[in-house]
C-alpha positions in Angstrom: 253.6 111.1 -121.0 251.6 110.0 -118.0 248.4 110.7 -119.9 249.6 108.7 -122.9 250.4 105.7 -120.6 246.9 105.9 -119.0 245.2 106.1 -122.4 247.3 103.1 -123.7 246.6 101.1 -120.5 242.9 101.9 -120.8 242.8 100.9 -124.5 244.7 97.7 -123.7 242.3 96.7 -120.9 239.3 97.6 -123.1 240.7 95.5 -125.9 241.4 92.5 -123.7 237.9 92.8 -122.2 236.4 92.9 -125.7 238.4 89.9 -126.9 237.3 87.9 -123.8 233.7 88.9 -124.4 233.9 87.8 -128.1 235.5 84.5 -127.1 232.8 84.0 -124.4 230.0 84.7 -126.9 231.7 82.3 -129.4 231.8 79.4 -126.9 228.4 80.2 -125.6 227.0 80.0 -129.1 228.7 76.6 -129.6 227.6 75.0 -126.3 224.1 73.6 -126.7 221.8 73.0 -123.7 221.3 69.3 -122.9 217.8 69.4 -124.2 219.0 70.5 -127.7 221.6 67.7 -127.7 219.0 65.1 -126.7 216.6 66.3 -129.4 219.3 66.3 -132.0 220.5 62.8 -131.2 217.0 61.4 -131.0 215.9 63.2 -134.2 218.7 61.6 -136.2 217.6 58.1 -135.1 213.9 58.8 -135.4 214.3 60.1 -139.0 216.2 56.9 -139.8 213.1 54.9 -138.7 214.0 54.0 -135.1 210.7 53.7 -133.3 212.1 54.0 -129.9 213.6 57.4 -130.8 210.2 58.4 -132.2 208.7 57.4 -128.9 211.4 59.3 -126.9 210.8 62.4 -128.9 207.0 62.2 -128.4 207.6 61.7 -124.7 210.0 64.6 -124.5 207.7 67.0 -126.2 204.5 65.7 -124.7 205.7 65.3 -121.1 208.6 67.7 -121.0 211.2 65.1 -120.2 214.9 65.7 -120.7 214.4 69.4 -120.0 212.6 69.8 -123.3 209.9 72.4 -123.5 206.5 70.9 -124.0 205.3 71.3 -127.6 202.1 69.6 -128.5 202.5 70.1 -132.2 205.9 68.4 -132.3 204.6 65.7 -129.8 201.7 64.9 -132.2 204.1 64.8 -135.2 206.3 62.2 -133.5 203.4 60.2 -132.0 201.9 59.9 -135.5 205.2 58.5 -136.8 205.5 56.2 -133.8 202.0 54.6 -134.1 202.2 53.9 -137.8 201.8 50.1 -138.2 201.6 49.5 -134.4 199.0 47.1 -133.0 197.8 46.2 -129.6 197.6 42.4 -129.3 195.4 41.1 -126.5 195.4 37.7 -125.0 194.4 35.8 -121.8 195.4 32.7 -119.9 194.0 29.3 -120.9 194.3 25.6 -120.2 194.6 26.0 -116.4 197.2 28.7 -116.5 196.2 31.3 -113.8 198.8 34.1 -113.6 198.4 36.3 -110.6 200.6 39.1 -111.8 202.7 40.4 -114.7 205.7 38.4 -113.7 203.8 35.1 -113.9 202.8 36.0 -117.4 206.2 37.1 -118.5 207.9 34.0 -117.0 205.4 31.8 -118.9 206.0 33.7 -122.2 209.7 33.4 -121.8 209.5 29.7 -121.1 207.1 28.9 -124.1 207.7 31.7 -126.6 211.0 33.4 -125.9 210.8 35.1 -129.3 208.3 37.6 -127.9 210.5 40.6 -127.2 211.3 44.2 -127.9 213.7 45.0 -130.7 216.6 47.4 -130.4 215.1 50.0 -132.8 211.5 49.0 -132.8 208.7 47.4 -130.9 209.5 43.9 -132.1 207.0 41.2 -131.3 206.3 42.5 -127.8 206.7 45.9 -126.1 204.7 47.9 -123.6 203.4 44.8 -121.7 200.2 45.5 -119.7 197.9 43.4 -117.6 194.3 44.0 -116.5 192.1 42.1 -114.2 188.9 41.0 -116.0 186.7 39.1 -113.6 188.6 36.2 -112.2 191.4 36.2 -114.8 194.3 38.5 -115.7 194.1 39.6 -119.3 197.3 40.9 -121.0 198.5 42.8 -124.0 201.6 43.9 -125.9 202.2 46.6 -128.5 203.8 45.3 -131.6 204.8 46.2 -135.1 204.6 42.5 -136.0 201.0 41.6 -135.2 200.8 38.4 -137.3 204.0 37.0 -135.8 202.9 37.8 -132.2 199.6 36.2 -132.9 201.3 33.1 -134.1 203.5 33.0 -131.0 200.6 33.4 -128.7 198.6 30.7 -130.5 201.6 28.4 -130.2 201.8 28.9 -126.4 199.5 26.3 -124.8 198.9 28.6 -121.8 197.6 31.6 -123.8 194.5 32.3 -125.8 194.7 35.0 -128.5 191.9 37.6 -128.3 192.5 40.3 -130.8 194.9 42.5 -132.7 193.9 46.1 -133.3 195.7 49.0 -134.9 196.5 51.6 -132.4 195.8 55.3 -132.9 197.6 58.3 -131.3 194.8 58.7 -128.8 194.5 55.0 -127.9 198.3 54.9 -127.5 198.2 57.7 -125.0 195.5 55.9 -123.0 197.4 52.6 -123.3 200.7 54.2 -122.3 199.1 55.8 -119.2 197.5 52.5 -118.2 199.0 50.9 -115.2 201.6 48.2 -115.5 202.2 45.9 -112.6 205.5 46.1 -111.0 207.9 43.5 -112.4 
């Protein structure tokens, strides 16, 4: 009788342990790491055409942000999507306007052409603002997916002179993105 009770107790404990293990495996399989959740969310938006999501996926795979393992193949895929139809539009000050820093530029742009701005799901007329000292003047640029519109806005601003609009490539984007941006 004592042996039957020990066998029954042993089987009961083993069964409970097995059930707990199965439940643990079930929940472990359902819980995704934060990086998988991030990639899943951004991928849905990116596949729907959201340029910022495409950029965030490139950044995650290229730089390993959001605990995502670096993957140059996936980074290249998303970067190619992101740069399609993107231009760098360059301009400089004119008519006595002498900005000393990025904030001077942005204040002037906001005053004269407030339509220059990023869009919620795309680059809009102006994103990734950069300045670069060229001799005695501070030249500037934006990335845009609306180059004609941005050119028209720049040309309508009396303090700015349009220089060029050039299609950006994956490599030129990486260089542009790495270029310094003055503190705002």
